[in-house]
Structure formats: C-alpha cells, structure tokens
N, C-alpha and C positions, 0 to 999 in steps of 0.2 A: 523843325520837322524831325520827329523821332521815328525811327524805323526799327521794328522788331523782326528779327530773322525767324521765319517759320519753316518748319520741316514738313508741312503738309504737301502731299503729292499734287502737282498742278501741271497743266500743259506747258511745256517748257519752250522757250524761244532763245535762239543763239545768234550771236553776231560774230561773223568771221572777218577778221581784219588782216590784210596782207600788205606788206611794204616791199614790193618786188624790187625797188631801186634803192633799198636801204644803204648799201655800201657807198654808192655814188651820191645819194642824197646827203649822207653824213659828211662827205668831203666838200660838197658844194655849200652846205650850211656853214662849214668852217670858213670857206673862202669868201662867200658872198652874203653871209648873214642868214638868220633863220627865216626871214620873210622873202627870200630870193624868188620864190615861185609867184607870189602875188605882187611884189614890188621889186622887180629886178634892179640891182645896182650894178651898172656897168653895161657892156655891150649885150644886145639881145641874144646873141648866139655865141657861146663860148666854144672852144675847140672840143670835139667829142672826147668824152672821158671813159676810160675802161680801167677796171681793177683786175690785176693779174695775180696768179699764184703758180707755183711750180707743181705740175701734175705729170707724173711719170717722166721726170727729168726734162720736161719742157715747160716753158712759160705759156700758160693758156689764159684766156679771158674767163673770169668767174663772175663778173658783174659789169654792166655797162649802162650808161645813161640813155635818155631818149634820143639825144643827138647822134650818138654812136649807133643806135638801132636804126635810125633813119638812113644812115650811110651804109647799111647792109651788113654790119657786124653782128655776131651772135655769140652766145655763151659757149664755152668749150673750144672756141677757135684758137689756133696757135697765134701767139703774138706776132711772129714774123709775117704770117699771112695777113693779119689785121693791119700791120704797118704798110704792107704793100698796097692794100686797098685804100687806106686812109693815112697818107703821109703825115698829116698834122695831128694825129691821135695823141691825146694826153693820157699818160699811163701812170697809175698809182699802184703800190703794192697792197695786197690784201692785209687787213687787220681784223681778224675774226673776233678778237677780244673786244676791240672798240665797237664793232657792230653789235655784239651781244650786250654790251653795257648800254648802248643807245636803245636797243630793243627793250631792255629791262626798264629804262627810264620811260619809254612810251607805255609800257605796262603799268607803271605807277600812275601815269597821267590818265590812262583809260579807266582807272578805278573811280573816276568822277561819275561814271555811268552805272557801275555795279562793282561790288567788292569781289565778285567771282570772275577773275581774269586769269587765264591760263596761257602759257607759251604754246605755240603751235608751229613747230619747225624753226628754221633759222631766221625767218623774217615775218612771222605771223603771230597773231594773238587770237584767242577764242574767248568770247565774253558770254556768260549766261545772263541775259537781260530779262529773265522772267520776272514779271511784276514791277519792273522799274521804268518801262518805256513811257508810262503815263506821266511820269515826273517831267518829261521833256516834250509833252504834247503829242505822244504817239511814236510808233516805230519809225515812220518816215521822217518825222522831225528830228528824232534822235540820230538817225543815220546822216541826215543833212548837216546837223550840228557837228557831228564827229568828223565828217569829211572836210567841212569848212575849217575847223580848228586845226586839223593836221596839215592841210594844204598851207594854212597861214604859218605853220611851223616849218615849212620847207619839205614836206613829204609827198610823194606820189602814192596814192592809196587805192586799194581795191577792197570793197566791203559789201557784204550781203547779210541779210537776216532771214532765218528759216527755222523750221521745227527741230532740226537736228544739226549737230556740228558738221556731219558729212554733207548735208544738203547746202548749208550755208557756205562751206568751203568750196563746193562746186559752183554754186550760183554766182559767186563774185566774178567768175571768168566771163559772164555774160553782161558785165557792167554792174555798177552800184545799184542794188535793188532790194526790195522787201518782198520775199516770197510769202504769199498769204498762207495762213494756217491750213494744212491739208493739201496745199498745192505743190508740194515738192516734186511729185512724179512728172507733172506737166512741164515744170521748169527744167528738170534734169534731162528729159528725153532728147532734146536737140543738142545737148552739150557733148564734147568729146569724152571718150572713156577715160582719158588720162586725168580728168578733173575729179575722178573718184578716189584720188590719192593712192593709186596703184603705182608700182615701180615702173621705171622707163622700159625695162626689158619686156614686161608683160604687155605694156601699151603697144610696143612695136610688134609683138607677136599677134595681138588682136588686129592691128592694122593690116598685117600681111594677109589675113584671111578675110578681110573686108568688113570687120567689125570696127566701126569708127565712132558711132554715137551710142549714148547710154540707152536711147529708145530701142536700139536693136536687140538688147538683151533683157529688157524689162519683162517681156512675155515669152522669152525663149525657154525651151526645156532646160531645167537647171542641172540635171544629171550629166549630160554631155559637156556642158560648160565647166562644171567642177572637175570632171575627169580629164579634160584637155588642158584647162588653164589653171587648175588649182582652186582651193577653197577661198583664197584671199579675195579673188574678184567678187564672188557672191557675198562674202563677208562685208566688203566695203559697200556694195550696193545695198545690202540689207540695213547697214548702219545709216546710210543716207536716207533711206525710205522710212526709217524708224521701226523696222521689223526686229532689229537687234539693238540692245541698249548700248550707248556709248557715253561714258562719263568723262568729264574734264577734271583736271587736277589744278585747282586754283593756286596761284603763286603764294598767297597768304592765307592763314587760317581764317575761317569765317567768324566774324565777331558775334558775341552773344547779344549785344545791343549796339545800336548805332544812331547817331543824330548828326544832322548837317545843316548848314546855312549856305544859301547861294545869294550872290549880290549882283544887282544890276550895275552898280558902280563899284569897282574894286576898292578894297580897303587896304591901307598901308600902315596906319599908326598902330603901335603896340597896345595902346589903350583900347582901340576898337577890337583887336584880336582878343585881349583879355575879357572884354565885355561879351564877345561872342562865345568864348569858351565857357564863361559863367552861365550864359543862357542855355548852352547845350547840356551842361551838367544838370541844370534845373529841369530841362526837358526829359532827361533820362532818370532823374531821381525818383519820379513817380513810378516808373516801371520797376525800378529796383525795390521801392517800398512795397509794391504789390507782390513781388517775389520774396520779400523778407531778406534781401541780399544787399551787399555793398560791393563796389568795384575794387578789384585787386590789381588788375593790369589795364591801363588805359593808353590809347594811342591818339595823338593829335596830328591830323594831316592837313597841310596848308597847300592849296592848289593855286599856283600863280597863273596869270593870264597868258604868259608866254610858254606854258607847258611844263615848267619846273615844279616838282612836288617835293615838299619836305615832310618827313614823317618822324615824330618824336614819341617815344614810348616811356612810360614811367610805371613803376610797381609800388605797391604799398605793403606794409607789414600787417595791416588790419583793413577790413572793408571800410570804404568811405563813400559818402554821398554828398557832403557839403561842398558847394561851389568854391568857397574860399580856400578850403583845404586842397582841392584839386588844382586851383590856380597857383597856390604856393608851390606845389610839387613841380609844376611845369616851369615856373620861374626859376626854381633851384636847378632844374635840369638844364635850362638854357645857360644859366650862370656857370654851371659845372662844365659845359661844353666850351665856355670861353668865347662865345660868338653871339652876335645879335641876329635877330630875324631879318633875313634879306628879302624884303618885300618886292624888289624889282619894280615892275609897273603895277603891282598890287595883287591881292588875292581875290579871286571871284568865287571861291568856295572854301569852306572850313568844315572839317568832319571830325567828330569825336567818336571813337570806337572803344567799346569795353570788351576785352578778350578773356577776362577771367573774373569770376565773382565768388563770394563765399557768404555764409550766413551773417547777417548783421544783427548783433546783440545790442539792445538798448543800453545806454550808459546809466550807471547807478548814480543817483543824486542824493545829496544830504537834505536836511530840513530847510536849508536856505535856497534850495533849487540849483545849487552848483554841482556840476559833475565832478566825480573824483575816480581814481583808479589808475589805469595804465595809459590814459589818453595822451598825457604829456610825453611819456616814453615813446609811444607809437608815432607821434608827430616828429619827435627828434630823429627816430630811426628813418622815417620816410624822407625827411629833408636831407639827411646825410646821404641816404641811398640815392636820391634824385641827383645830388650834386656829384658824388663820387662813383656811383654805380651800386646796384643792390648787392653785388657779390663782395663789396668791400666792407659791409656791415655784417658781422658774423656773431654767432652764438655757440655755446657749448652744448652739444647733444650727448646724453648718456649713451654709452656703448656697452656691449655685452662682454665685459672683461673686468677683472679685479686688479690688474696691473695698472699703476697710476698713469703711465704714458698712453695706455689704451682705454682707460675708463671713460674718456670723452673724446669727441671729435668736433672739429669746427664745421659749421654749416651756415649757409646764408640765413640771416635773420628773417628775411621775407618769406622763407619756406614754411614758417609756422602758420598753421591755419588761423590761429588767434594768439594774441599776446599772453604770456604766462602770467599767472597771478603773482602779485608781489609776495616775496618770501616772508614768512612770519618772523618777527624779531624775538629772539629768545636770549636769556642770559643778560649780562651787563657788558659794558664796553671793556671791562677788565678780563673778559674771557680770553683764553689763549687758543689760537687756531691749532688744530692737530696736524694740519698739512698746509703747505704754502698755497696761496691762491694761484700762483703761476709757477709752472715747472720749466726746467730747461728743456730745450727741444729734444735733446738726447742726454741720458746720464753721462757725466764726465768722470773719468777715472781720477782718483786721488791717492796720495801716499799717506797711509794712516799708521799710527803706532798705538797699540792697545796693551794694557797691563797683562791681560790674559788673552789667548788666541780667540776665544769666543765671547770676549767682553766688549764694552763700548770703547771708542777711540779716546786716547788721552791727548793726542795732538795729530794734526794732519796738514798736508801741503797740497794746495789747489791753486792752479793758475799762477805758479811761481811765487806764491805767498804762503807763509807758514802761520798756522793758527793753533793756539794753546787752549784746550778745552777747559771751561770752568764748570759747566753743568751739562748733564745728559739726561734725556728721558727716552725710555724704550727698553727693549725693542718692540716694534710692531712687525710681526712675522706675516709674510705673504707667500703662499705656496706657489710653485711654478705652474704655468699652463702647459703641462706635459703633452696634451693633445695637439698643441700648436707648435711648441718649440722642440718636442721630442722627449724621449725618456731620460736624457741626460740633463734636462733643464734644472737650474739651481734655485734654491730657496733664497729669499731676501729677508734680511732683518733691518728694519728702518729705525733710525735714531734721530731725535730732535736734539740738536747740539747748540750750545751757546759758548762763544769764546770769551776770553777775559775782557775784551773790548765791548761786549754786549751784542755782537752780531750773532744771528741765529740761522742755522743751516739745517737742511734735511739730507742726511746721508744714509746709505744702506750698505750692508756687507752682503756680498753675493756668495752663497755656498756655505753649508753647515760644516764647521771645522771637524775633521776626523771622519765625517760620513760622506760628504759630497766633494770636499776639496781639502787638500793639504795646506794650501796657502790661499784662503778666501780673498777675493778682491773687494776694494772699497770704491764707492762711486758717489758723486754729488748729484742730487736729483732736483733740488730746489733751494731757494733762499727766502726766508721770511722777511716781510717788509719791516 
C-alpha cells in the first residue's frame, strides 16, 4: 500500500491520547511484565504504589496507581500524610527522564496509525489521523485497536477523537469516545472547565464564582469573561470549538512518500523482511518515476507486536529507485551497526518512508546497452556511507580563497545533488604535479639554508632530519589575503624541492626579503607521493 502525502486542505480529525498513570505503569511493567494488566503475574492486588519527588523541601506524591487512588490518596499530598493513611504504601522516587523516554517510545509506536504524532504534555500524545482511519475500519475501530494494544502493553489510557486537538483533549475525560464531526459543542458542554487545558489557578477562580461546566460559558457574553478571567480562557474555548486554528508539531518530519505492509501473522525471518522491503520500494518507484525523481533519504520502520519500534535511516549520494540497491544499502547499514534485527515475537507492520528526493537522470548507455559513467562510484559511496555513516565519506569542495590550505574544504559526499562528472584525462603519466595531492593539516616550520636571502633553499631540516637539495623549481608567488589576515600579512614564495635521495617536497618562504621581513621564515606545506 503506497501512500502519497497530500497538502490539500481537508476536514481534520485528531486523536488525543493520555497516559495518566505513566510513571507507575512504567514501574509495574518492569516488575510484573508488559502484559500485567491483561495477564497479571502474581497476587491480584499489589501494595498501593506512589511516586514521590521533593517539592518545596518536602516529599510529595507526584503520581500514584489505581490501588493508591482507591485508598484515598491524591497527587500533591505530603508523603508523611500518605503513609499515615496507608501504612503499606509502596514508594518510588520520580524518574522524569525515564518517563519521557517511555513516552517517546509510545510515540514511535503510535506512528503505526499516522506519521503525524506530536507530544502533548508530560504524559500525552496528539495524533492527526485525518485520512487514515479508513485503513483500520473507521475511527471507532481505530480507537478500539489503539486502546486494546496499549492495555496489552501495560498502560492505562484515556483517548478521544474529535475535530480539534482541544476538543479531543477535553472529550477523553468523559471516557474513550469518538466525537462525531461537528458535534464538539454538545460533547464539551457538560465537561468541567478544567478540561479546556487552562491552568489550575484559573480553574479554581472560575469554580469560586460558580462556573464549573463548559456549557456555562458557551453562550455567555465574552467581554465580561475576558475582562475578568483573561483572554486565555476564551482562547482555549475557541480552539476546542474550531473557531481558532491550533496546529500540532509532529515529532518527525513528514515523509514525501510512504508505503507500508501490515501482516495478519507477524514475520520474523530476515528473508521475509528483505522481500517486504523490495516490494515497498517497488510500490514507491512508480510514484518516483511519475515525479522524475529518485530517493535520497529513506527510513525503514519495523513495528513489533509487543510495541517496540526500530527505525533505520540511510542516505544516498545519488537518487535511487531500484529495489536491489535500496536493499543493499539497508544490509550495509545493519552490518555497520554490528547487530542483527531483533524480531522478538515478530513484526506485524513494516513501513518505508522517503524523506528526501532529487531529480533522477537516466543512465547513459553504450551500443551494447550497458550503462557507464559514475554509477559504480555512487554505489561505492553509498555502501561505505551506509556502513560507516554518511559523514565519514567526504569530498573536497572549492572555496573562495587562493591560499592552498583554504582553497578547499571537506564536505559530506552525500550533500552533492548529483555525482560530479569524471575528470578529463590530459597529458601522459609522465606529467609532473605542480602541487601535492594532500597537504599537511598546518604548514610546519623548517630550518632552511639558502645561497642568497631571496633564493631557493640549498638544504633544510624538518622533523629532526636534514635534507640536501638536488633540484628546485619555483618560485610560485601567492599574495597575502590582507582583507582577512590584516595589512601586515606576508607574501609566500612556493618551491618544489627534490633532495639527493629523490624525495620531493613543497616548501614556501613567508615574507619578501628586505620589504616584508628581515629574516623570512620557511615552512613545509606538503609532500609529493
């Protein structure tokens, strides 16, 4: 199934997912296994569990499980008071980083329903499911599938679907439900005002004056409300009703093209994964051909039945469409990571996303029908980049400078929109290079002896070794970059030098004798192979 992401305006639908017991669910999943909610292992009722943190120099409850809630405990309560009420209370310290990591993992898993998943607070997610519910049999079926899967993973969830993020976030407090299109106002009316995502202080202020339900302000005069309670109350109400636009920020960039396969029976073998990947590339190649493009950045997402998601991304130095080339890139990537694919109990969904494309130029062929040009170089670069990382394969980029050490810079090879043409071969193998192919990272000072102050070196000492010069070519004079180094920058005279042993060096004298320097300095800048 190939999916093309469209930017056409449509009536949007949002799913709000909240994990209100995330900190305690995380701990109980570690203790009793992920399936503890649907298949409890151990006694049916553990000791009540509370998570505490230091708040204003006192330990207070910041999260609690259902058992602790049934015993009368509440968030914000001092730990000492909680222990007095529930002597057998089990207490754990807050670990906000672990909770955030788990929420991010749930966000990865939620992308099985839509690629548009955003974080919403410390325990929630917001999904834009516009146009994707039909893939699961409708919104009600999607909601039921999501709740069932998360409960099987050990989470208590509250979820709702509505026209706006605000309406979906409020509706979930009335139970897991689907708000029909255009029905937000009717569903919101009986709900508490606090569900509009206003701060606690404002909710308490509204409660003191008898405003407890959203329906009480739906048709109330807006001027007095804004004057007394501020603009934020009406802003949140208008967002929930769709009168003001509210955008979500997805955790990942939206793919250009996407294709996925879902399996009734999970797959585990690498051969099946490779075959699925090839079929996904084949499904997307037609779309790429229509656009005259090839893929440059691809991401393979493997969704395990137990909720674990692995995502692997590869980049190419040239646009590709061929399934076998994409398969080789991912094989090299997994080989470079030094790990095998952990299938667990199997993958029930595989997705291939294309995040960047560029123009695809047809390959040039000779009279025998065989392609030639830079394809072999491109494949080599892609395979090395997939195994070692794209940043490890570099090229030299011309720079706006005539000083040798600044005339080029290293840049990732994959940043080129297309491979460069092969350089024309001129001259013979006997031609002499005027400059070394590789320079020293920084010019190194040498001790040189010259017959005349402004003449070539007769001998020099470099890295504790002395060299006697047999032949010299030069100088090649390079003027200083006075606009960068200042008015006192010195001129360089470069010499190609060969010693009596046949070794060839590239040296320069810095400073014109008698005009820029009394004693010009000598430097080694490169060695000829």
